[in-house]
C-alpha positions in Angstrom: -12.8 149.1 104.2 -16.1 149.2 106.1 -16.8 145.7 107.5 -20.5 144.4 107.4 -22.1 144.7 110.6 -25.1 142.3 111.3 -25.8 143.9 114.8 -25.9 147.3 113.7 -30.0 147.6 113.7 -29.6 146.5 117.5 -26.7 149.3 118.4 -24.2 146.8 118.6 -20.8 146.2 117.2 -20.2 142.7 116.1 -16.8 141.7 117.7 -15.1 138.4 118.2 -12.4 136.9 120.1 -10.4 133.8 119.0 -13.2 133.6 116.1 -16.0 133.5 118.6 -18.6 136.0 118.9 -18.7 137.9 121.9 -20.5 140.9 123.6 -19.4 143.0 126.4 -21.2 143.0 130.0 -22.3 146.5 129.0 -23.5 145.8 125.6 -25.5 142.8 127.1 -27.1 144.9 129.7 -27.8 147.9 127.1 -29.2 145.1 124.6 -31.6 143.8 127.5 -32.8 147.4 128.3 -33.3 148.7 124.8 -34.3 145.6 123.1 -36.0 143.1 125.3 -37.5 141.4 122.4 -34.0 139.9 121.5 -33.1 138.6 124.7 -34.5 135.5 126.3 -33.7 134.0 129.9 -34.6 130.2 130.9 -34.3 129.1 134.0 -33.0 131.9 135.6 -29.3 131.4 134.7 -29.3 130.7 131.0 -29.6 133.7 128.7 -30.0 133.7 125.0 -29.8 136.4 122.5 -31.2 136.6 119.0 -29.1 138.6 117.0 -28.2 137.7 113.3 -28.6 133.7 114.6 -29.8 132.5 118.1 -26.8 132.4 120.5 -26.4 131.0 124.2 -24.8 133.6 126.4 -21.4 131.9 128.1 -20.1 134.3 130.9 -16.4 134.0 131.5 -14.7 134.3 134.8 -12.6 137.4 135.1 -13.6 138.9 131.8 -15.7 141.7 130.9 -17.2 139.9 128.1 -19.4 137.0 127.3 -18.8 134.6 124.5 -21.8 133.8 122.3 -22.5 130.2 121.4 -24.4 129.8 118.1 -27.5 127.6 118.9 -29.0 126.5 115.7 -32.6 125.7 115.4 -33.3 127.8 118.7 -36.5 129.4 118.4 -37.7 132.3 120.9 -40.2 131.1 123.2 -43.6 133.2 122.8 -44.8 133.8 126.2 
């Protein structure tokens, strides 16, 4: 059975860990290179990605992936 992948248009595989959406560091890097419109940096350290929903990226110590925390109501800044 094929699962629906809402991130397929961006070349990403929708994956979760403990029910939380995640991106590998490599996928995040490729997303920023290939789809810069889907990534927004705020203040140098805070990173948001706009996939099927807006998410704040939370880097985890000693992990090769980042958790994505849904941020309802977040709109991309138009600069």
